[in-house]
C-alpha positions in Angstrom: 3.2 40.4 -16.3 0.7 39.8 -19.0 0.9 36.6 -21.1 1.8 37.1 -24.8 -1.5 35.3 -25.6 -3.8 37.1 -23.3 -7.6 36.5 -23.3 -10.3 38.9 -22.3 -13.8 37.2 -21.5 -17.2 39.1 -21.1 -16.1 42.3 -22.5 -19.7 43.1 -23.0 -20.4 42.9 -19.3 -21.7 45.9 -17.4 -18.7 45.4 -15.2 -16.3 45.7 -18.1 -15.7 49.4 -17.9 -14.2 49.2 -14.5 -12.2 46.1 -15.5 -10.8 47.7 -18.7 -9.5 50.6 -16.6 -7.5 48.3 -14.4 -6.3 46.5 -17.5 -5.1 49.9 -19.0 -3.0 50.4 -15.9 -1.5 46.7 -16.2 -0.8 47.4 -19.8 1.2 50.5 -18.8 3.3 48.4 -16.4 3.8 45.6 -18.9 5.0 48.2 -21.7 7.3 50.3 -19.3 10.7 49.4 -17.7 11.5 48.5 -14.1 11.5 52.1 -12.9 7.8 52.7 -13.9 5.5 53.3 -10.8 1.9 54.4 -10.5 0.4 55.6 -7.2 2.7 53.7 -5.1 2.7 50.5 -7.3 6.0 49.4 -8.7 6.6 46.6 -11.4 9.1 44.5 -9.5 6.9 43.9 -6.4 3.9 43.1 -8.7 6.1 40.6 -10.7 7.4 39.0 -7.5 3.7 38.6 -6.2 2.7 37.1 -9.3 5.7 34.7 -9.5 4.9 33.6 -5.9 1.4 32.4 -6.8 0.6 28.7 -7.7 0.3 27.8 -11.4 -2.4 27.8 -12.4 -4.3 29.9 -10.0 -6.7 33.0 -10.0 -7.1 36.3 -8.4 -10.5 37.6 -7.5 -11.6 41.2 -6.6 -15.2 42.2 -5.7 -15.8 45.8 -4.9 -19.1 47.3 -3.9 -20.2 50.8 -3.5 -23.0 52.1 -1.2 -25.8 53.7 -3.1 -27.5 55.9 -0.6 -31.3 55.9 0.0 -33.3 58.3 -2.0 -37.1 58.8 -1.8 -38.9 55.7 -2.4 -35.8 53.4 -2.6 -33.7 52.0 0.2 -29.9 52.1 0.6 -28.1 49.3 -1.3 -24.7 48.0 -2.2 -23.9 48.0 -5.9 -21.2 45.8 -7.3 -18.8 48.1 -9.2 -15.8 45.7 -9.8 -16.1 42.0 -10.2 -12.8 40.9 -11.6 -11.0 37.6 -12.0 -7.5 37.2 -13.2 -6.3 33.8 -14.4 -2.5 33.4 -13.5 -0.2 30.9 -15.2 3.5 30.9 -14.6 3.6 34.3 -13.0 1.7 35.9 -15.8 -2.0 37.0 -16.2 -3.3 34.8 -18.9 -6.8 36.0 -18.8 -9.1 38.6 -17.3 -12.9 38.2 -17.0 -15.8 39.7 -15.0 -18.1 37.8 -12.5 -20.6 37.8 -15.3 -18.5 35.0 -16.9 -19.5 32.8 -13.9 -23.2 33.0 -14.5 -23.0 30.0 -16.8 -22.4 28.2 -13.4 -24.9 28.7 -10.6 -23.7 32.3 -9.7 -26.4 34.8 -9.7 -26.2 37.9 -12.1 -23.6 40.4 -10.9 -26.3 43.2 -10.2 -27.8 40.8 -7.5 -24.5 39.9 -5.8 -24.1 41.3 -2.3 -21.2 41.9 0.0 -21.9 38.8 2.1 -20.1 35.7 2.9 -22.5 33.4 1.0 -21.9 35.3 -2.3 -18.2 35.6 -1.7 -18.0 31.8 -1.2 -20.2 31.1 -4.4 -17.9 33.5 -6.5 -14.9 31.6 -5.2 -16.5 28.2 -5.9 -17.5 29.1 -9.4 -14.1 30.6 -10.2 -12.4 27.4 -9.0 -14.8 25.2 -11.1 -14.6 27.4 -14.3 -11.3 29.2 -14.2 -8.5 28.1 -11.7 -7.9 27.6 -7.9 -8.3 30.9 -6.1 -5.1 32.0 -4.6 -6.3 35.4 -3.2 -9.8 36.8 -3.3 -10.4 40.3 -2.1 -13.8 41.6 -1.1 -14.2 45.2 -0.1 -16.0 48.5 -0.4 -15.1 51.1 -3.0 -13.7 53.6 -0.5 -11.2 50.9 0.8 -10.4 49.8 -2.7 -9.8 53.5 -3.8 -7.5 54.0 -0.8 -5.5 51.0 -1.5 -5.3 51.4 -5.2 -4.5 55.2 -5.2 -2.3 55.6 -2.1 0.9 56.9 -3.6 4.5 57.2 -2.6 5.6 59.6 0.1 8.9 61.2 -0.1 10.0 58.7 -2.9 9.2 55.9 -0.5 7.2 53.1 -2.1 4.0 52.0 -0.4 3.9 48.4 0.7 0.6 47.5 -0.7 0.6 43.9 0.9 1.1 45.5 4.4 -1.6 48.1 3.6 -4.1 45.4 2.7 -3.2 43.4 5.7 -3.8 46.6 7.8 -7.2 47.0 6.2 -8.0 43.2 6.8 -7.2 43.6 10.4 -9.4 46.8 10.7 -12.2 44.9 9.1 -12.3 47.0 6.0 -12.0 44.1 3.7 -12.0 40.4 3.5 -9.2 38.2 2.2 -9.9 34.6 1.2 -8.4 31.9 -0.9 -5.6 29.2 -0.6 -2.8 31.6 0.0 -4.3 33.2 3.1 -3.6 30.3 5.3 
Protein backbone atom coordinates (compact mmCIF):
# COMPACT_ATOMS: atom_id res chain seq x y z
CA UNK A 1 0.00 0.00 0.00
CA UNK A 2 2.88 2.37 0.75
CA UNK A 3 5.67 2.67 -1.79
CA UNK A 4 9.09 1.40 -0.72
CA UNK A 5 10.45 4.90 -1.39
CA UNK A 6 7.82 6.88 0.47
CA UNK A 7 8.16 10.68 0.83
CA UNK A 8 6.66 13.01 3.45
CA UNK A 9 6.35 16.73 2.64
CA UNK A 10 5.65 19.59 5.04
CA UNK A 11 6.13 17.61 8.25
CA UNK A 12 6.57 20.94 10.06
CA UNK A 13 3.02 22.03 9.11
CA UNK A 14 0.45 22.62 11.86
CA UNK A 15 -1.68 20.06 9.99
CA UNK A 16 1.00 17.38 10.30
CA UNK A 17 -0.15 16.02 13.68
CA UNK A 18 -3.49 14.83 12.28
CA UNK A 19 -1.78 13.60 9.12
CA UNK A 20 0.86 11.65 11.03
CA UNK A 21 -1.86 9.86 13.01
CA UNK A 22 -3.44 8.68 9.75
CA UNK A 23 0.00 7.68 8.45
CA UNK A 24 0.52 5.55 11.58
CA UNK A 25 -2.70 3.68 10.75
CA UNK A 26 -1.57 3.18 7.14
CA UNK A 27 1.76 1.81 8.37
CA UNK A 28 -0.09 -0.74 10.52
CA UNK A 29 -1.96 -1.94 7.44
CA UNK A 30 1.22 -2.04 5.41
CA UNK A 31 3.07 -4.12 8.02
CA UNK A 32 0.30 -6.61 8.81
CA UNK A 33 -1.14 -9.48 6.81
CA UNK A 34 -4.41 -9.57 4.89
CA UNK A 35 -6.48 -10.40 7.98
CA UNK A 36 -5.65 -7.12 9.72
CA UNK A 37 -8.60 -4.77 10.23
CA UNK A 38 -9.10 -1.47 11.99
CA UNK A 39 -12.53 0.06 12.74
CA UNK A 40 -14.17 -1.69 9.80
CA UNK A 41 -11.30 -1.02 7.40
CA UNK A 42 -9.69 -4.06 5.81
CA UNK A 43 -6.48 -4.30 3.84
CA UNK A 44 -7.79 -5.95 0.65
CA UNK A 45 -10.56 -3.41 -0.10
CA UNK A 46 -8.07 -0.60 0.48
CA UNK A 47 -5.58 -2.26 -1.86
CA UNK A 48 -8.32 -2.83 -4.47
CA UNK A 49 -9.32 0.83 -4.24
CA UNK A 50 -5.73 2.06 -4.66
CA UNK A 51 -5.20 -0.28 -7.62
CA UNK A 52 -8.35 1.07 -9.29
CA UNK A 53 -6.97 4.61 -9.38
CA UNK A 54 -5.27 6.10 -12.43
CA UNK A 55 -1.49 6.36 -12.21
CA UNK A 56 -0.36 8.92 -11.32
CA UNK A 57 -3.18 10.45 -9.32
CA UNK A 58 -3.88 11.96 -5.94
CA UNK A 59 -6.37 11.66 -3.11
CA UNK A 60 -7.35 14.78 -1.19
CA UNK A 61 -9.09 15.11 2.19
CA UNK A 62 -10.14 18.40 3.78
CA UNK A 63 -11.82 18.18 7.17
CA UNK A 64 -13.12 21.14 9.15
CA UNK A 65 -14.24 21.39 12.76
CA UNK A 66 -16.68 23.97 14.07
CA UNK A 67 -15.20 26.15 16.77
CA UNK A 68 -18.19 27.47 18.70
CA UNK A 69 -18.54 31.14 19.47
CA UNK A 70 -17.11 32.42 22.71
CA UNK A 71 -17.40 35.83 24.22
CA UNK A 72 -16.00 38.31 21.74
CA UNK A 73 -15.30 35.81 18.96
CA UNK A 74 -17.73 34.43 16.37
CA UNK A 75 -18.25 30.77 15.47
CA UNK A 76 -15.78 29.65 12.82
CA UNK A 77 -14.68 26.60 10.86
CA UNK A 78 -11.13 25.41 11.52
CA UNK A 79 -9.29 23.09 9.08
CA UNK A 80 -8.09 20.08 11.12
CA UNK A 81 -7.05 17.72 8.31
CA UNK A 82 -5.64 18.91 5.00
CA UNK A 83 -4.12 15.83 3.39
CA UNK A 84 -2.90 14.90 -0.08
CA UNK A 85 -1.73 11.39 -0.99
CA UNK A 86 0.12 10.93 -4.26
CA UNK A 87 -0.72 7.54 -5.82
CA UNK A 88 1.47 5.74 -8.33
CA UNK A 89 0.81 2.17 -9.53
CA UNK A 90 -1.60 1.45 -6.66
CA UNK A 91 0.76 2.64 -3.94
CA UNK A 92 0.93 5.79 -1.86
CA UNK A 93 4.15 7.44 -3.01
CA UNK A 94 3.96 10.59 -0.93
CA UNK A 95 1.91 12.39 1.69
CA UNK A 96 1.71 16.12 2.19
CA UNK A 97 -0.51 18.67 3.88
CA UNK A 98 -2.32 21.53 2.20
CA UNK A 99 0.52 23.75 3.43
CA UNK A 100 2.68 22.22 0.67
CA UNK A 101 0.37 23.95 -1.82
CA UNK A 102 0.96 27.47 -0.56
CA UNK A 103 3.93 27.72 -2.94
CA UNK A 104 1.23 28.07 -5.60
CA UNK A 105 -1.61 30.50 -5.04
CA UNK A 106 -3.39 28.61 -2.25
CA UNK A 107 -3.98 30.69 0.85
CA UNK A 108 -2.54 29.47 4.18
CA UNK A 109 -4.36 26.48 5.70
CA UNK A 110 -5.60 28.49 8.68
CA UNK A 111 -7.52 30.71 6.22
CA UNK A 112 -9.11 27.91 4.15
CA UNK A 113 -12.86 27.56 4.52
CA UNK A 114 -15.27 24.71 3.76
CA UNK A 115 -16.55 26.38 0.60
CA UNK A 116 -16.60 25.46 -3.07
CA UNK A 117 -14.10 28.17 -4.07
CA UNK A 118 -11.46 26.91 -1.64
CA UNK A 119 -12.18 23.28 -2.59
CA UNK A 120 -11.68 24.08 -6.28
CA UNK A 121 -8.44 25.94 -5.55
CA UNK A 122 -7.12 23.03 -3.45
CA UNK A 123 -7.85 20.67 -6.35
CA UNK A 124 -6.36 23.06 -8.91
CA UNK A 125 -3.13 23.45 -6.93
CA UNK A 126 -2.92 19.70 -6.23
CA UNK A 127 -3.22 18.96 -9.94
CA UNK A 128 -0.62 21.60 -10.75
CA UNK A 129 1.93 20.60 -8.07
CA UNK A 130 1.27 16.90 -7.33
CA UNK A 131 -0.92 14.81 -9.68
CA UNK A 132 -4.45 14.74 -11.14
CA UNK A 133 -7.06 14.43 -8.38
CA UNK A 134 -8.91 11.12 -8.56
CA UNK A 135 -10.98 11.78 -5.43
CA UNK A 136 -11.29 14.79 -3.15
CA UNK A 137 -13.34 14.56 0.04
CA UNK A 138 -14.40 17.70 1.89
CA UNK A 139 -16.37 17.29 5.10
CA UNK A 140 -16.86 18.22 8.73
CA UNK A 141 -14.99 16.42 11.49
CA UNK A 142 -18.11 14.73 12.91
CA UNK A 143 -18.80 13.03 9.54
CA UNK A 144 -15.11 12.19 9.06
CA UNK A 145 -14.95 10.57 12.50
CA UNK A 146 -18.12 8.58 11.87
CA UNK A 147 -16.74 7.33 8.54
CA UNK A 148 -13.22 6.66 9.83
CA UNK A 149 -14.17 4.99 13.11
CA UNK A 150 -17.38 3.09 12.24
CA UNK A 151 -16.41 -0.49 13.00
CA UNK A 152 -17.54 -3.96 12.17
CA UNK A 153 -20.80 -5.30 13.48
CA UNK A 154 -21.12 -9.04 14.10
CA UNK A 155 -17.89 -9.62 12.13
CA UNK A 156 -19.42 -8.02 9.03
CA UNK A 157 -17.07 -5.48 7.46
CA UNK A 158 -18.37 -1.99 6.87
CA UNK A 159 -18.53 -0.99 3.21
CA UNK A 160 -16.68 2.32 3.57
CA UNK A 161 -17.39 3.31 -0.05
CA UNK A 162 -21.12 2.81 0.39
CA UNK A 163 -21.03 4.65 3.69
CA UNK A 164 -19.32 7.62 2.02
CA UNK A 165 -21.88 7.54 -0.82
CA UNK A 166 -24.66 7.70 1.75
CA UNK A 167 -23.02 10.66 3.49
CA UNK A 168 -22.70 12.43 0.13
CA UNK A 169 -26.38 11.83 -0.67
CA UNK A 170 -27.28 13.21 2.77
CA UNK A 171 -25.24 16.36 2.09
CA UNK A 172 -22.78 15.56 4.86
CA UNK A 173 -19.73 15.69 2.60
CA UNK A 174 -18.67 16.66 -0.89
CA UNK A 175 -16.79 14.35 -3.26
CA UNK A 176 -14.99 15.85 -6.24
CA UNK A 177 -12.36 14.69 -8.71
CA UNK A 178 -11.96 12.78 -11.95
CA UNK A 179 -13.32 9.48 -10.60
CA UNK A 180 -16.65 10.93 -9.40
CA UNK A 181 -18.10 11.05 -12.91
